[in-house]
Residue frames relative to the residue before (quaternion, step in Angstrom):
aa qw qx qy qz dx dy dz
M 1.0000 0.0000 0.0000 0.0000 0.00 0.00 0.00
K 0.6682 0.4910 -0.3204 0.4580 3.63 0.97 -0.80
K 0.6064 0.5686 -0.3469 0.4344 3.55 1.13 -0.70
K 0.6191 0.5544 -0.3030 0.4665 3.52 1.15 -0.84
K 0.6865 0.4704 -0.2825 0.4771 3.63 0.88 -0.83
K 0.6318 0.5075 -0.3260 0.4868 3.60 1.04 -0.74
G 0.6763 0.4930 -0.2951 0.4610 3.59 0.93 -0.85
R 0.6459 0.4997 -0.3263 0.4761 3.56 1.03 -0.70
L 0.6297 0.5210 -0.3347 0.4690 3.62 0.94 -0.84
F 0.6100 0.5469 -0.3490 0.4549 3.65 0.99 -0.74
W 0.7153 0.4531 -0.2696 0.4587 3.57 0.75 -1.08
V 0.6198 0.5253 -0.3544 0.4628 3.64 1.00 -0.72
T 0.6630 0.4998 -0.2970 0.4715 3.60 0.93 -0.87
L 0.6319 0.5209 -0.3145 0.4801 3.55 1.02 -0.89
T 0.6716 0.4970 -0.3141 0.4509 3.62 0.86 -0.87
I 0.6348 0.5132 -0.3369 0.4693 3.59 0.94 -0.84
L 0.6709 0.4978 -0.3038 0.4580 3.61 0.81 -0.89
F 0.6375 0.5221 -0.3281 0.4619 3.56 1.03 -0.74
V 0.6380 0.5275 -0.3071 0.4694 3.59 1.00 -0.90
V 0.6571 0.4946 -0.3058 0.4797 3.58 0.92 -0.88
Y 0.6456 0.5229 -0.3223 0.4537 3.62 0.94 -0.82
M 0.6655 0.4971 -0.3007 0.4685 3.56 0.92 -0.97
G 0.6207 0.5370 -0.3508 0.4509 3.64 0.97 -0.73
L 0.6931 0.4685 -0.2808 0.4703 3.58 0.87 -0.93
Y 0.6474 0.5001 -0.3354 0.4672 3.56 1.02 -0.76
I 0.6543 0.4886 -0.3331 0.4713 3.68 0.87 -0.71
A 0.6368 0.5142 -0.3264 0.4728 3.64 0.98 -0.76
N 0.6518 0.5115 -0.2977 0.4742 3.54 1.00 -0.75
S 0.7073 0.4520 -0.2603 0.4772 3.60 0.86 -0.97
A 0.6556 0.5153 -0.3077 0.4581 3.58 1.09 -0.54
G 0.4830 -0.7106 0.3868 0.3348 3.55 1.39 -0.14
Y 0.2682 0.7873 -0.5194 0.1963 3.59 1.09 0.53
Y 0.6822 0.4686 -0.3022 0.4729 3.56 0.82 -0.87
E 0.6545 0.5121 -0.3334 0.4453 3.64 0.91 -0.76
S 0.6315 0.5073 -0.3495 0.4708 3.58 1.05 -0.67
K 0.6385 0.5047 -0.3475 0.4656 3.60 0.93 -0.78
L 0.6709 0.4837 -0.3201 0.4621 3.65 0.92 -0.75
S 0.6478 0.5033 -0.3376 0.4616 3.60 0.99 -0.67
D 0.6052 0.5197 -0.3713 0.4751 3.65 1.06 -0.61
K 0.6341 0.5030 -0.3447 0.4754 3.69 0.98 -0.61
V 0.6505 0.4954 -0.3272 0.4737 3.59 0.96 -0.80
K 0.6211 0.5464 -0.3334 0.4521 3.60 0.99 -0.76
L 0.6817 0.4737 -0.2911 0.4755 3.53 0.94 -0.80
T 0.6095 0.5435 -0.3271 0.4754 3.51 1.17 -0.67
S 0.6708 0.4789 -0.3029 0.4784 3.66 0.95 -0.92
E 0.5936 0.5357 -0.3693 0.4735 3.59 1.07 -0.59
S 0.6415 0.5316 -0.3141 0.4553 3.59 0.92 -0.87
I 0.6697 0.5076 -0.3084 0.4458 3.54 0.94 -0.91
T 0.6553 0.4971 -0.3207 0.4696 3.61 0.97 -0.81
K 0.6158 0.5284 -0.3414 0.4744 3.61 1.13 -0.72
F 0.6541 0.5101 -0.3161 0.4604 3.55 0.97 -0.93
E 0.6697 0.4877 -0.3360 0.4480 3.66 0.90 -0.84
K 0.6160 0.5339 -0.3459 0.4646 3.64 1.01 -0.75
D 0.6813 0.4880 -0.3111 0.4482 3.62 0.85 -0.88
V 0.6381 0.5250 -0.3171 0.4655 3.55 1.05 -0.73
A 0.6418 0.5289 -0.2953 0.4704 3.54 1.04 -0.87
Q 0.7061 0.4495 -0.2504 0.4865 3.54 1.07 -0.74
G 0.4728 -0.7223 0.3968 0.3120 3.50 1.29 -0.15
K 0.3173 0.7685 -0.4827 0.2752 3.53 1.29 0.55
D 0.5471 -0.5682 0.4832 0.3800 3.59 -1.23 0.27
V 0.1340 -0.8396 0.5261 0.0174 3.55 -0.54 1.20
T 0.0302 0.7558 -0.6539 0.0187 3.58 -0.88 1.02
I 0.6032 -0.5931 0.4055 0.3465 3.53 -1.18 0.72
D 0.6138 0.5866 -0.3635 0.3835 3.67 0.98 -0.69
D 0.5780 0.5909 -0.3651 0.4282 3.60 1.20 -0.49
Y 0.7896 0.3637 -0.1548 0.4694 3.62 0.99 -0.76
L 0.6121 0.5234 -0.3699 0.4633 3.56 1.25 -0.11
E 0.4057 -0.6956 0.5331 0.2594 3.57 -1.05 0.69
K 0.2863 -0.7430 0.5744 0.1901 3.54 -0.90 0.92
E 0.0348 0.8007 -0.5850 0.1242 3.46 -0.21 1.45
H 0.2468 0.7410 -0.5875 0.2119 3.57 0.10 1.20
I 0.0949 -0.7810 0.6173 0.0070 3.50 -0.75 1.18
D 0.3119 -0.7541 0.5606 0.1409 3.53 -0.77 1.15
Y 0.1039 -0.8084 0.5775 0.0455 3.59 -0.37 1.19
S 0.4635 0.7039 -0.4697 0.2629 3.65 1.05 0.02
N 0.0089 0.7546 -0.6560 0.0067 3.48 -1.21 0.68
K 0.7672 -0.3754 0.2223 0.4702 3.64 -1.17 -0.05
A 0.6752 0.5001 -0.3132 0.4426 3.52 0.98 -0.89
S 0.6716 0.4978 -0.3038 0.4571 3.59 0.95 -0.73
K 0.6147 0.5331 -0.3271 0.4806 3.55 1.15 -0.71
L 0.6405 0.5179 -0.3046 0.4783 3.59 1.02 -0.87
G 0.6542 0.5001 -0.3170 0.4706 3.57 0.95 -0.82
L 0.6344 0.5292 -0.3261 0.4595 3.57 1.01 -0.71
K 0.6390 0.5289 -0.3097 0.4648 3.58 1.01 -0.88
I 0.6620 0.4983 -0.3007 0.4723 3.54 0.97 -1.03
S 0.6724 0.5015 -0.3075 0.4493 3.61 0.86 -0.89
E 0.6564 0.4681 -0.3344 0.4880 3.66 0.99 -0.77
G 0.6276 0.5406 -0.3405 0.4449 3.62 0.99 -0.69
S 0.6740 0.4607 -0.3010 0.4929 3.57 0.91 -0.89
E 0.6190 0.5246 -0.3777 0.4461 3.66 0.93 -0.58
K 0.6499 0.5046 -0.3232 0.4675 3.60 0.92 -0.84
F 0.6479 0.5229 -0.3132 0.4569 3.55 0.99 -0.84
M 0.6733 0.5073 -0.2917 0.4520 3.52 0.92 -0.97
T 0.7095 0.4723 -0.2735 0.4458 3.57 0.86 -0.95
K 0.7515 0.3894 -0.2112 0.4889 3.59 0.83 -1.02
G 0.6875 0.5088 -0.2869 0.4315 3.51 0.90 -0.91
L 0.6856 0.4743 -0.2758 0.4785 3.53 0.96 -0.93
S 0.6494 0.4841 -0.3558 0.4661 3.63 0.95 -0.66
K 0.6541 0.4863 -0.3499 0.4619 3.62 0.92 -0.60
F 0.6200 0.5463 -0.3283 0.4575 3.56 1.12 -0.81
L 0.6996 0.4629 -0.2940 0.4580 3.56 0.88 -0.90
K 0.6115 0.5267 -0.3742 0.4568 3.60 1.11 -0.50
V 0.6104 0.5309 -0.3277 0.4882 3.61 1.07 -0.69
I 0.6832 0.4729 -0.2976 0.4702 3.61 0.86 -0.80
G 0.6175 0.5374 -0.3274 0.4719 3.57 1.18 -0.71
K 0.6378 0.5187 -0.3040 0.4814 3.61 1.02 -0.77
L 0.6459 0.5298 -0.3281 0.4411 3.60 0.99 -0.76
F 0.7640 0.3695 -0.1930 0.4925 3.54 1.00 -0.82
S 0.6381 0.5158 -0.3513 0.4510 3.64 1.11 0.07
């Protein structure tokens, strides 16, 4: 009975992985990723032409005017919790271990 469940779990996992693979393969062969890259190139070439016009007109030129601000915030409650835990463990490791090593040093001196 257990072998049957393990075998079924294997085939279900294999089927899911195959479906994901086929989806990615079709997206790649359909040119989805290339179209996204060409959109970015188009925006970059538009920025270059805008830059050239501004230079020709003698305007004050800064790089921030021509770069796209593409910041995506992926933080959520789980990632914020992970960050707090990591910062807490960092404080413990730096302060706690330094105090511990000082005590050990005093014992042996």
